[in-house]
VEXVEX-63482 format. One line per 4 residues: their letters; for each residue x, y, z of C-alpha. Coordinates in steps of 0.2 Angstrom, whole numbers, plus 2048, in hexadecimal, padded with zeros to 3 digits. Each point is the difference from the previous one (the first is absolute). Layout:
// VEXVEX-63482
a = X Y Z; ... $
This chain:
// VEXVEX-63482
mlth = 7FD 800 800; 80A 812 7F9; 802 80D 80F; 7FE 812 7FE $
hsqi = 80D 808 7F7; 806 80A 810; 804 7F1 806; 80D 7F7 7F6 $
epsr = 80F 7FD 809; 80F 808 7F5; 809 7EE 806; 7F3 7F7 7F3 $
slfq = 80B 7FA 7F1; 801 805 7F0; 7FA 7F1 7F7; 7EF 803 807 $
mgim = 7FF 813 7FB; 804 7FA 7EF; 7F2 7F5 802; 7F6 80E 805 $
alai = 807 80C 7F2; 7FB 7F5 7F4; 7F0 7FC 805; 7FD 813 801 $
trfl = 809 801 7EF; 7F3 7F3 7F8; 7F0 80D 805; 807 812 7FD $
tpvl = 80B 7F8 7F0; 7F4 80C 7F3; 801 810 80B; 812 7FD 801 $
illh = 802 7FD 7EE; 7F8 80F 7FC; 80A 80A 80F; 80F 7F8 7FA $
scvp = 806 7FF 80F; 805 7ED 803; 812 801 7FB; 805 80A 811 $
alsl = 7F8 7F6 80A; 803 7EF 7FA; 812 801 803; 7FE 800 812 $
ishv = 7F8 7EF 7FE; 80D 7F1 806; 806 7F3 7F3; 7F5 7F2 805 $
gvqr = 7F1 80C 7FC; 809 807 7F2; 7FE 7EF 7F8; 7EE 7FC 804 $
fhhd = 7FD 810 7F9; 80B 7FB 7EE; 7F8 7F2 800; 7E9 807 803 $
rahs = 804 80F 7F5; 7FA 7FC 7F1; 7EF 7FB 80B; 801 811 807 $
lyal = 80B 80D 7F9; 7FA 801 7ED; 7F0 7F7 802; 7F7 810 7FD $
pnrq = 7EC 800 800; 7F8 804 7ED; 811 801 7F8; 7FF 801 7EE $
vnqd = 813 7FD 7FD; 809 7ED 808; 811 7FD 805; 80C 7F4 7FE $
invd = 807 7FD 813; 80D 7F1 800; 802 7FB 811; 80F 7F4 805 $
ektd = 7FC 7FA 813; 811 7F6 800; 80B 810 7FE; 807 808 80E $
tsss = 7FC 813 7FE; 808 80C 80D; 7F9 80E 806; 809 80E 7F5 $
dfek = 7FC 7F6 7F1; 7F1 7FE 804; 7FB 813 805; 808 804 7ED $
difs = 7F5 7F4 7F9; 7F0 807 809; 807 812 7FB; 800 7FB 7EA $
kkve = 7EE 7F8 804; 7FE 811 806; 804 808 7F1; 7F7 7F3 7F6 $
lddw = 7F1 806 80A; 804 813 7F9; 800 7F9 7EF; 7EF 7F6 801 $
ntkn = 7F8 80F 809; 805 80C 7F2; 7FA 7EF 7F3; 7EF 800 80C $
tnen = 7FE 810 7FC; 7FE 7FC 7ED; 7F6 7F3 803; 7F3 80A 80A $
ynrn = 800 80C 7F2; 7FD 7F1 7F3; 7F3 7FB 80B; 7F7 812 7FE $
aaes = 804 800 7ED; 7F5 7F0 800; 7F2 7FD 80D; 7FD 7EE 805 $
pdga = 7F4 7F7 7FF; 7FF 800 7ED; 7FF 7F5 7F0; 811 7F8 805 $
datd = 7FB 7FA 80E; 7F0 7F9 7FB; 800 7F0 7FF; 80D 7F3 80A $
esfd = 803 7F6 7ED; 811 7FF 7F9; 7FE 808 7EE; 801 7F2 7F2 $
wfdh = 80C 805 7F1; 7FA 7F3 7F4; 7EC 801 803; 7FF 811 7F6 $
wypv = 7FD 806 7EF; 80B 80B 7F9; 803 80A 7EF; 80F 7FB 7F6 $
nvva = 7FF 809 7EF; 7F5 80D 7F8; 7F7 7F6 7F0; 801 80F 7F5 $
tmdp = 813 800 7FF; 801 7EC 7FD; 803 7F9 7ED; 7F4 7F0 801 $
trph = 80B 7FC 7F3; 80E 7F9 80C; 802 7FB 810; 804 80B 80E $
kaql = 80D 7FE 810; 7F8 806 812; 806 7FE 810; 7F3 801 811 $
lgln = 805 7FB 813; 812 7F8 7F8; 7F6 7F3 7F5; 807 800 7EE $
lvlw = 7F0 802 7F5; 7FA 802 7ED; 7F2 807 7FA; 7FC 7FA 7F0 $
nsgr = 7ED 803 7F5; 7F7 7F2 7F9; 7F3 809 7F5; 7FD 7F9 7EE $
edat = 806 809 7F4; 7ED 805 7FD; 7FD 808 811; 7F6 80E 803 $
kees = 80B 80E 80A; 7F4 7F9 80E; 802 7EE 7FE; 816 806 800 $
lssw = 7FE 80B 80D; 7FA 7F0 80C; 80C 7F1 7F9; 811 806 809 $
nafr = 805 7F1 80A; 80F 7FF 80D; 80B 7F1 801; 80F 7FE 80B $
dacp = 80D 805 7F5; 808 7EE 7FF; 7FE 7F2 7F3; 7FC 7F0 808 $
hrma = 80D 7F7 7F4; 810 80A 807; 7FB 80F 808; 805 80B 7F1 $
plse = 7F7 811 801; 7F0 7FF 7F6; 800 814 7FE; 80F 7FC 7F6 $
grie = 7F2 7F8 7F3; 7F4 804 7F6; 7ED 800 7FC; 7FB 7F4 7F2 $
iddn = 7EF 7FA 7F8; 7FC 7EF 7FF; 7F6 7F5 7F5; 7F1 804 809 $
ndat = 803 813 7FE; 803 800 812; 80E 80A 807; 80F 7F7 80A $
lfcs = 80F 806 809; 80F 7F7 7F7; 810 7FA 80B; 810 806 7F5 $
yhgw = 80B 7F5 809; 7F7 7EF 7F9; 7F0 806 7F8; 7F4 7FA 80D $
tfge = 7EE 808 7FF; 7F4 805 80D; 7F0 805 800; 7F6 80D 80A $
egsc = 7FC 7F5 80E; 811 7FA 802; 7FE 7EF 7F6; 80D 7FB 7F5 $
tsip = 7FB 800 7EE; 810 7F9 7FA; 80F 7F8 801; 80C 7FC 7F0 $
yspp = 80B 7F6 807; 7F7 7F2 807; 7FB 7F0 7F4; 7EE 803 7F8 $
klee = 7FB 7F1 808; 805 808 812; 7FD 812 7FD; 7ED 801 807 $
rhrq = 804 7F5 810; 810 80C 803; 7F7 80F 7FC; 7F1 7FD 80C $
apra = 80C 7FB 80F; 7FD 80E 80C; 813 803 802; 7FD 804 7ED $
caev = 7F6 811 805; 807 810 803; 7FC 808 80F; 7F0 80C 801 $
ypsr = 7FC 811 80B; 7ED 805 7FD; 7FF 810 7F9; 7F4 810 7FB $
tidg = 7FE 80C 7F4; 7FA 810 80A; 801 814 800; 80E 7FE 7F2 $
fvwv = 80A 7F4 80C; 805 7EF 7FD; 7FE 7F8 812; 807 7F2 807 $
fpqs = 7FD 7F5 80F; 811 7F8 807; 7F9 7EC 802; 802 7F6 7F5 $
gmkg = 7F4 7F0 7FE; 7F0 7FD 805; 803 807 810; 805 810 7FA $
imrs = 7F0 7FE 7F5; 7F4 7FE 80F; 809 80D 80A; 7FF 80D 7F1 $
eqrp = 7EF 7FE 800; 7FB 804 810; 80B 812 802; 7FB 80E 7FA $
lpli = 80D 80C 7F4; 801 811 80A; 7FA 80A 7F3; 800 813 7FC $
selh = 7ED 801 809; 7FB 811 7F5; 804 7F7 7F3; 7EF 7F2 803 $
geik = 7F1 7FF 808; 7F6 811 806; 800 80E 80D; 7F5 808 80B $
nheg = 7FD 813 7FE; 7FC 80B 810; 7EE 7FE 7FD; 803 7ED 801 $
ntkk = 7FC 7FA 7EE; 80C 7F4 7FA; 805 805 7EB; 80F 7F7 7F6 $
vlwk = 812 805 801; 804 80C 7F3; 811 7FF 7FF; 80B 800 7F2 $
skip = 813 7F9 802; 811 7FD 7F8; 80F 7F7 804; 80E 810 7FB $
agvr = 80F 7F9 804; 80A 7F0 7F9; 804 7F1 809; 811 7FE 805 $
dfpc = 80A 7FA 812; 808 80A 80A; 80E 7FC 80B; 7FA 803 810 $
gfdt = 7F5 7F5 80E; 7EF 7FD 7FF; 7FD 806 811; 80A 811 7FB $
mien = 7F3 803 7F1; 7F1 7FC 80A; 808 80E 80E; 802 80D 7F1 $
tldp = 7F0 7FD 7F8; 7F9 804 814; 80A 80F 800; 7F7 80F 7F9 $
ahfc = 80D 80B 808; 80E 7FD 7F5; 7F6 808 7F1; 805 80F 806 $
aahh = 813 7FF 801; 805 7F1 7F7; 7F4 804 7F1; 807 814 7FF $
gtlg = 7F8 808 7F0; 7F6 7F2 7FB; 7F3 7FB 80E; 808 80D 80E $
nryt = 809 80E 804; 80D 7FB 80D; 802 813 806; 7ED 805 803 $
dpaa = 7F5 7EE 801; 808 7F6 80E; 7F3 807 812; 7FD 7F4 80E $
ytfq = 7F4 7F6 7F7; 7F5 7F1 80A; 7F7 7F4 7FD; 7F3 7F6 80B $
krkk = 7F6 7EE 800; 7F4 804 7F4; 7EE 801 80B; 7F0 7F5 7FB $
sssn = 7F5 80D 7FF; 80B 807 7F1; 7F5 805 7F1; 80E 7F6 7F5 $
nnsd = 7F7 7F0 800; 811 7F4 7F9; 7FF 7F6 80E; 7EC 7FB 7FE $
qqqa = 806 7FF 7EC; 80B 7F1 804; 7F4 7F9 80B; 7F1 7FF 7F4 $
tgfs = 80D 7FD 7F0; 80B 7F0 809; 80E 808 801; 811 7FF 80D $
nsli = 7FB 80D 80E; 80E 80E 804; 80D 7FB 80C; 803 812 800 $
dleg = 7F2 810 7FE; 807 811 803; 7F9 812 7FC; 809 80F 802 $
dmgs = 809 810 7FB; 808 7F8 7F0; 7F0 7F4 7FD; 7FC 7F0 803 $
lefi = 80C 7F0 7FF; 7F9 7EE 801; 80A 7F0 801; 7F9 7EF 7FB $
ppcl = 80A 7F2 802; 809 7F7 7F7; 806 810 7F5; 7F2 80C 7FC $
vkyr = 804 813 805; 7F4 80C 7FC; 801 814 802; 7F4 80D 7FC $
pdys = 80B 810 7FF; 7F7 80F 807; 80F 80F 803; 806 810 7FB $
ampf = 80A 7F8 7F0; 7F4 7F2 7FD; 7EE 808 803; 7F6 7F2 7F9 $
eenl = 7F4 801 80F; 7FE 7EB 801; 7FC 7FF 7EC; 80F 7F7 7FE $
vigt = 806 7EF 805; 811 7F9 7FD; 801 7EE 804; 811 7F9 7FF $
ycvp = 803 7ED 803; 811 7FD 807; 805 7EE 7FB; 80C 7F7 809 $
tkpg = 80B 7F9 7EF; 810 7F9 807; 80B 807 80E; 806 80F 800 $
wvrp = 7F3 804 7F1; 7F1 807 7FF; 7F1 803 7F3; 7F5 80F 801 $
latv = 7F0 801 7F6; 7F5 80E 802; 7F0 803 7F8; 7F9 813 801 $
avlr = 7EE 801 800; 7F7 810 7FF; 7ED 804 804; 7F6 804 7F3 $
eene = 7F5 810 801; 7F0 803 7FA; 806 80D 7F5; 810 7FB 7F8 $
snqk = 803 812 7F9; 7FF 809 811; 80D 7F2 804; 80C 805 7F4 $
kkwn = 800 812 803; 802 7FD 811; 812 7F3 7FE; 805 809 7EE $
imnt = 803 810 804; 813 807 802; 7FD 806 812; 7FD 7F1 806 $
plam = 80C 7F3 809; 80D 7F8 7F4; 7FA 7F0 807; 7EE 803 7F9 $
rals = 807 806 7F1; 80A 7EF 7FD; 7F0 7F7 805; 7F7 808 7F3 $
vfms = 80C 7FB 7F3; 803 7EB 807; 7EC 7FF 801; 7FE 807 7ED $
pisp = 7FA 7F2 7F5; 80D 80B 7F4; 80D 7FB 80B; 80C 7F2 7FB $
awfg = 804 7F1 80C; 813 803 7FC; 800 812 804; 7F9 7FA 810 $
hias = 80E 7F2 804; 80C 80D 7FC; 7FA 80F 807; 7FB 7F8 812 $
sivl = 814 7F9 802; 806 815 803; 7F4 7FD 80F; 804 7EF 805 $
hqda = 813 802 7FE; 7FE 80D 80F; 7FD 7F3 809; 80A 7F4 7F9 $
gllh = 812 806 80A; 7F6 802 80F; 7F8 7EF 802; 80E 7F6 7FB $
hqyq = 80C 806 80B; 7F3 803 80F; 7FE 7EC 7FC; 813 7FD 800 $
nmka = 802 80A 811; 7F1 7F6 80A; 809 7F0 7F9; 811 805 806 $
mgyy = 7F9 805 813; 7F9 7EE 801; 7EC 803 7FB; 7FF 7F1 7F5 $
dnne = 80A 7F5 80B; 7F6 7F0 804; 801 7FD 813; 7F8 808 80F $
rndp = 809 80A 80D; 804 7F7 80E; 801 7EF 7FA; 80E 7F7 80B $
sttt = 7FF 7F0 7F1; 807 80A 7F2; 813 809 7FE; 7FC 806 7F0 $
ktrt = 7F8 814 7FE; 7F1 806 808; 7F3 809 7F7; 7FE 814 806 $
syrd = 7ED 807 801; 7FD 80F 7F7; 7FB 80B 80E; 813 7FB 805 $
lcft = 806 807 7EF; 7F3 80E 7FD; 7FA 810 807; 7F0 802 7FB $
pnsv = 7F7 80E 80D; 7F2 808 7F5; 7EE 7FB 7FA; 805 801 7EF $
dkgi = 808 7F0 802; 7F2 7F7 808; 7FD 7F6 7F2; 810 7FA 7FE $
itfr = 801 7FB 813; 7F0 7F8 7FE; 807 7F5 7F0; 813 7FC 80B $
rwfe = 7F5 7F8 80E; 7F6 7F5 7F4; 810 7FC 7F8; 80A 7FA 80D $
kkag = 7F3 7FC 80C; 7F3 7F5 7F3; 809 7FD 7EF; 811 7FA 808 $
gnvp = 80A 80F 7FE; 804 7F9 7EE; 7FB 7F9 7F2; 802 7EB 7FF $
wssd = 808 801 7EF; 7FD 7EF 7F6; 810 7F3 7FF; 7FD 806 7EB $
cgss = 80B 810 805; 810 7F7 807; 804 7FD 811; 80D 80A 804 $
dcag = 7F8 80F 7F6; 7EE 800 80A; 80C 7FD 813; 80B 80F 7FC $
hhhd = 7F5 80B 7F6; 80E 7FF 7F1; 802 80F 7F7; 80C 805 7F1 $
pavd = 80B 80D 806; 800 806 7EC; 7EE 801 7FE; 7FA 80E 7F4 $
iydm = 7F4 809 80B; 7FB 80B 7F0; 7FE 7F5 7F5; 7F3 800 7F3 $
wdah = 802 7F3 7F2; 805 7F0 80A; 7F3 804 80C; 7F2 807 7F7 $
tqhc = 800 805 7EB; 806 7EE 7FC; 7F3 7F6 807; 7F2 810 7FB $
sycq = 7F9 7FC 7EC; 7FB 813 803; 80F 808 805; 80A 7F4 7F3 $
dayr = 7F4 805 7F2; 802 812 806; 813 801 800; 800 7F7 7F0 $
rlea = 7F8 80C 7F7; 806 810 809; 813 7F9 7FC; 7F9 7FF 7ED $
lkka = 7FD 813 800; 80E 805 80A; 80B 7F7 7F2; 7F4 807 7F1 $
syat = 800 812 807; 814 7FD 802; 801 7FC 7EE; 7F4 80D 7FB $
algg = 80A 80E 806; 812 7F8 7F8; 7F7 7FF 7EF; 7FB 80F 800 $
fffi = 80F 808 808; 80A 7F8 7EF; 7F0 804 7F5; 7FF 813 804 $
hllv = 813 802 800; 803 7F8 7F0; 7F1 804 7F8; 7F7 80F 805 $
ppnd = 808 812 7FC; 805 807 811; 7F3 811 7FD; 7F1 7F4 7FB $
enni = 7F2 801 80C; 7FE 7EE 800; 812 800 808; 7FA 80A 80D $
rgtl = 7F1 7F3 803; 80A 7F2 7FE; 80C 806 80D; 7F0 800 80B $
lima = 7FA 7F0 7FB; 812 7FA 804; 7FF 807 812; 7F1 7FA 802 $
algl = 804 7EE 7FE; 80F 801 809; 7F9 808 80F; 7F1 7F1 7FE $
glal = 810 7F2 7FF; 808 805 810; 7F0 802 80A; 7FD 7F0 7FB $
dkfn = 810 7F8 804; 7FE 809 812; 7EE 7F9 802; 804 7EF 7FA $
elfi = 80B 800 80D; 7F2 7FD 80E; 7FD 7EF 7F9; 812 7FA 804 $
ryey = 805 808 810; 7FA 811 80B; 80A 806 80E; 7FA 80B 80D $
hhhd = 808 806 80F; 7F8 80D 80C; 80E 80A 802; 800 804 7EE $
nd = 7ED 806 800; 800 812 805 $
């Protein structure tokens, strides 16, 4: 039984005092830590008490309630630590606590920017990346007479059209198929094959290695090296079939469900496509009456892959604030546009009926649904971000929707596929007057050009690179920085079973104190907690590439030819025509020069006219020479954009 403290005798052993100090320290640890007063007090504890405290400190001193960032503390019970050494160790831990206090302040700011609970914590179910539909290409840019290589979640795919030669445009659009890009014979790439028409006028996919052919359902239709008596038997063998993935053609995209076989077919029928709801179904007006959605849409940018992570591109599309600085001169002004913009969770009673639309039409509900000073944002897993811009540089009053699918192709690469939808006004002439006058922002005038029916598709593909390349260098190096700092490492912190690198959380890396980052913080919480913190890449991409987010250090961020032009039927045709026009301009200038100087008298009127014609032809040739470089490569650096 303990006596009153005034009755404690001076002869009480130092050991008993150490035990009492330990007990008191256990109860007062949080207070002692906050006051940083534990260091001098510990120096008075005896050697035995120090050893006991050294054993228990992992369970007391650092067992902070509600702590967000865990720390690894290695305790060796057999080590005989001296009092002075341990005092130095405690002092170093105090420094760590100071660092943690600073880091915890960052986390508190992050929690303010992305208030919980939100969609990221709405369910305890983990996210299955291979149980969703993804768009992989734009139908209008694909040549139906040849196969096309594609990648999705590390899967190597081949897309090919099985429409008959006499098929209508609608039939041809619905005839795109997705196979694994590997012939079952010897694993040769089917994307290097051909599309051949057989004797029944059916299209088949021809493997260029040994001539095997496959029908649209994956069945083998020809094995030319088999004896005639055995060929049918060989063709009907299950192992002779190509691996087929469910595919659809909707909203101008070829969609693929990344599970093959009968299981994939059954699962794909149960999963809704994450479509842009504004393009489907009906909406309610303020009076509660329903009417058909009146939106016109266009896919302005060309198909290309960017050298950055899937999550990096999602973060970029959820971040309209970057328009102000990163897109200076196109979508914003770096000097006048930045402000304390805010975003908050959209209220259920909002006049915007996107959530009701999605429920009525069967589309996936938004994980993130925010509104604020710059418009509204939605994120619909696995990869759709919808943005309705409404601020000074893009004052569309939510009459415009930019829907971007950030498709994860392979480690370190993403394919953004964007659709721009504009609300049709009952009086189209009023809309044109409102959006085409010269005192409107550049973004509105550019939209009028892109949405015009007379604007060629290739022009949108090339002109959009001017905007996209303003992001390209930033996103590529942002991804590389996060990778180098351990964000994509596979192991969780405090895993004692591994000696490899541990993952660094987003909150440890990035300081995001403002409300404008709410969408990004919410996405990162979902990505880390529900989606595994990384895309579980298929083995097709190679174990070394998948494990290490392999990236070629010599990759050309600003390449256009290999990334897009050579794969786009519109841009290939336009490039050939413009190159021919350029050569004709130079030839005209050169021919006119010799003709005038050899055959036309110097003082003749035709000499002056001819000279003007030569100058015009030469100027056109030089202008086309410069413009055609956009089909090959377009390099952009922000320090050059004044």
